[in-house]
C-alpha positions as CSV (number, residue, x, y, z in Angstrom):
1,M,-19.3,-23.7,108.2
2,N,-22.3,-21.3,108.6
3,I,-25.7,-22.9,108.8
4,G,-28.6,-20.5,108.0
5,Y,-31.7,-20.0,106.2
6,E,-32.5,-18.4,102.9
7,Y,-36.1,-17.5,102.0
8,G,-37.9,-17.2,98.7
9,Y,-41.5,-16.4,97.8
10,L,-43.4,-18.5,95.3
11,Y,-45.6,-16.6,92.9
12,V,-47.9,-18.8,90.8
13,A,-50.7,-18.3,88.3
14,L,-52.8,-21.4,87.4
15,N,-55.4,-21.9,84.7
16,P,-57.9,-24.2,86.4
17,S,-59.6,-25.3,83.1
18,S,-56.3,-26.4,81.4
19,G,-54.1,-27.1,84.4
20,R,-51.3,-25.0,82.9
21,A,-49.3,-23.0,85.4
22,F,-46.7,-20.3,85.5
23,G,-44.6,-19.6,88.5
24,L,-41.5,-17.7,89.7
25,I,-39.5,-17.9,93.0
26,L,-38.6,-14.4,93.9
27,P,-36.6,-13.0,96.9
28,S,-39.3,-10.8,98.5
29,M,-42.9,-9.8,98.7
30,T,-42.3,-6.3,97.5
31,V,-43.9,-4.1,94.8
32,E,-40.7,-4.7,92.7
33,S,-41.0,-8.6,93.0
34,L,-44.8,-8.5,92.1
35,S,-44.0,-6.2,89.2
36,I,-41.4,-8.7,87.9
37,F,-44.0,-11.5,88.2
38,A,-46.7,-9.5,86.5
39,E,-44.4,-8.6,83.6
40,E,-43.1,-12.1,83.2
41,F,-46.6,-13.6,83.5
42,R,-47.9,-11.2,80.8
43,G,-45.1,-12.4,78.5
44,W,-45.9,-16.0,79.2
45,L,-49.6,-15.4,78.4
46,G,-48.6,-13.9,75.0
47,E,-46.1,-16.8,74.2
48,N,-48.8,-19.4,75.0
49,G,-51.7,-17.8,73.1
50,E,-53.6,-16.8,76.2
51,A,-55.5,-13.5,76.2
52,E,-54.9,-10.9,78.9
53,A,-58.5,-9.7,78.7
54,E,-59.7,-13.2,79.7
55,T,-57.3,-13.5,82.6
56,V,-58.1,-12.8,86.2
57,L,-55.5,-12.7,89.0
58,I,-56.7,-13.5,92.5
59,L,-54.6,-11.7,95.1
60,D,-54.6,-12.0,98.9
61,G,-54.5,-8.3,99.8
62,A,-50.8,-8.2,100.8
63,G,-49.3,-4.7,100.8
64,S,-47.7,-5.0,97.4
65,H,-51.0,-6.2,95.9
66,R,-52.8,-3.1,97.2
67,S,-50.1,-0.6,96.4
68,G,-51.5,0.6,93.1
69,K,-47.9,0.7,91.7
70,V,-48.0,-2.6,89.8
71,S,-49.0,-2.6,86.2
72,Y,-51.2,-5.6,85.3
73,G,-51.8,-4.5,81.7
74,G,-55.1,-5.9,80.4
75,I,-55.3,-8.5,83.2
76,A,-58.3,-8.1,85.6
77,K,-57.5,-8.2,89.3
78,L,-59.7,-9.6,92.0
79,D,-58.5,-9.0,95.6
80,F,-59.5,-11.2,98.5
81,I,-58.6,-9.3,101.6
82,H,-59.9,-11.7,104.3
83,F,-59.2,-15.4,104.7
84,L,-61.1,-17.9,106.8
85,K,-59.1,-19.2,109.7
86,T,-59.5,-23.0,110.0
87,F,-57.9,-23.7,113.3
């Protein structure tokens, strides 16, 4: 028996006013994974009557977030590059 680890990355979008959320677990933090999330999220918005023009994604400044290779459609993007360290 081999004991090991397998990793995944949780991508989540949350509407704070309604509490509704959309999420995917993807295998990596690459442009390809973020593109899959953005495409699926845009589809979810359309299926749930949410407007892309009224949606803002808050991203943490990871390399895939800053690449410029991901299409967000009509979704606005707000990047937070720095985090406060609390330790």
